[in-house]
Each structure stands twice: as C-alpha cells, then as structure tokens.
N, C-alpha and C positions, 0 to 999 in steps of 0.2 A: 607116055605117062607111066606105063609099067616099068620102063627102064629107070625113070626118076625115083620111083618107090623102092626099087631094088638097090639103087645107088645110095639112097638115104639109109636104108637098113644096114648096108655094109659099113658105111661111115659111122653110124651110131654104134655098131658093135666094136669097131676099132677104138672109138673114144672111151669105151668102157674098159679097154685093156691098157690104156695109158696110165702112167704114174700119177697119182693124185697129189696135186700141189698143196693140199691141205695138211699133209704130214710134215712136221719139222725135221727134215733129213739133213744131216751134216756128213762130212767125210773125214776120216782120219788120214786119208791118203794125200790130202793137200798139204803143202808145206806150211801154210799159214802166213803170218806176217813176220817181217824181220824185226827182232826185238831191239829196242834202243840200247846202246852200250852204257847202261846205268850200273848194273851189278855183275858184270862179267867182262872178261877179256875175249876178244875174237869176234866170231860171227854166230848168231843163234837165230833160229826161226821157231815161232810158237803158234800152235793151232789149238785154241780153246775148244775142245770137242764138246764138253759139258761144263758149264761155268755158272756158278751161283744159282743152281736149281734147288730151291728150298725143299721140294718134295723128296729129292734124292739125298740131299744133305752132303754131297761131295762133288768134287771137280775132277775132270779128266783132261789133262793137257798133253798134247804131243809136242815134244821138243826135239829139234835137230840142231846139234852143235857141230860146226865144221871142225876138222882136226886143229889141235892147238888152241882150243877155246875152253874157257872155264867159268864157272859161277863163283861168286864170293861165298864166304862162310854165311850160313843162315840157319834158321829153324822155323818150324811150323807149330801152330797151337793144336794140331791134330797129327796123328801118325801119317806118314807118307809112304806109298809103295811106288817103286820104280820098276818098270818092266822094260828091259832092253830089247828093242825090236830089231835093231840093225847096228852093226859096228861094235866099238869097244868104248868103255868109259872108265875113268878113275872115280873112286868113291872113298870118302873118309869121314868118320865121325870124330869129334873132338876127343883127344886122349887115346885114340886107337890108331893102328897102322892103316895106311891107305891100301886099297885093293883094286884089281882090275875086274870090271864086270864085262861079260861078253853076251852076244846075241842069245836070247832065251833065258838069261838070268833074271830073277825077281828078287828084290831086296826091300825089306820094310825098315823104315827109320821111325823110331818111336817119337811121340809128340815131345816138343820142347828139347829135342836133341840137336845140338849144333853140328852141322855137317856141310860138306860141299861135294859137288859132282861135276863131271866135265867129260868132254871127248878126250881121247889120248892124243899124244903128240902126232901120231901118224894115222889116226883113224877118225872119221866122222862118227858120230853116235846119234841114233834116234831112239827115244824112249817115251813111254807113256808114264805120266806121273798122276797118281790117284791120291787125293788129299781132301780133307774136310773143307767145307765152305766156311764163310764167316771171316775170321781174322786173316789179314794178309800175311805174307811172308815177312819175317823179321830178319833184316840184314844185320849181321853182327860185326863182321870184320872183312876188310878187303883181302882177297887172296892175291898175293903179288905174283908177277911173272917169274921172279926168282924162286919162290916157294914151289910153284907149279913145275918149273924146270927141274928142281931138286927131286921132287916126287917122281917125275918122269924118268930121271936117271936111275933112281932107286928101284923102279919097277922094270928097268931094262929097256926103256924107250928114250934114246938120246937124240 
C-alpha cells in the first residue's frame, strides 16, 4: 500500500510537468500545406501561423518558395512586412527596379502598393509575411515566366 501511494504521488507530479493541451500552440517550423498553383509559378508551401485573429488584427504566414518560383503581381489593403528567414528572394514594386532580398532582410510594402516577390532562380526562400486581416489579397496581373527570367538575368541569376 505504501508503494502504491508513493507511485501515485510520483505520477501526479510528472503530470503537472507535462505541456498543457489547453494552450493553442502552433509552430512556424512546419512547412505547412502545398499551395495550389493559382497565382504563382512553381512550388510554394504556406503555414498560416496566425490567421484572422480579430483581437490581434493581423496575420502571420510563413511561406516557402522553391527555387524558380514566383507570385503574380498583387496588393494588400494594409501594409505588408516580409522577413526573409532563409534563402534569397526577388522583390519588386510597380514602377521601381527589382531587388534581391537575403536572409535577415526585412522590407515593408505600403498598403495598396502593387508588387510581387519570389524565390530566386537558384535559391529557395522562406519568409514570414505580416499583414492586416480582413480584405484578401488583390491579384492584379499574371507575372509571366518570360518576365521572371528577364529579371533573373538582370540581377545576375541566369
């Protein structure tokens, strides 16, 4: 009987140390789900880390684009911040020259600014996108493979 009581005390103390399933925990380390090829060329994976949280008022999405993959031109009704976590990306706003973003770079795109971003020809890219909730992305123009190839060549990636 004494052994049974000691065993119950030990088991009870271990259960108090386990992670509580009542907390809504997600992970940015998972790749997420493969995105349908609707508004991009190539292969993309999306992980909606925080999505449609009315209290926060913004979303955080982790996106991974395999090399030689790109999004179409688009804009958002709120500002968007991109944080490059791994790899390299192309980024361009309408009327401006394209640039290369590298791991550690952070860029803010103002609301209603038409832009596109992608992996480079030779590098996968993973980034966190922070943007306001509410209105969905407005897709404005298809970004052709020919245009993407021209930008890659201009930026030294053939």
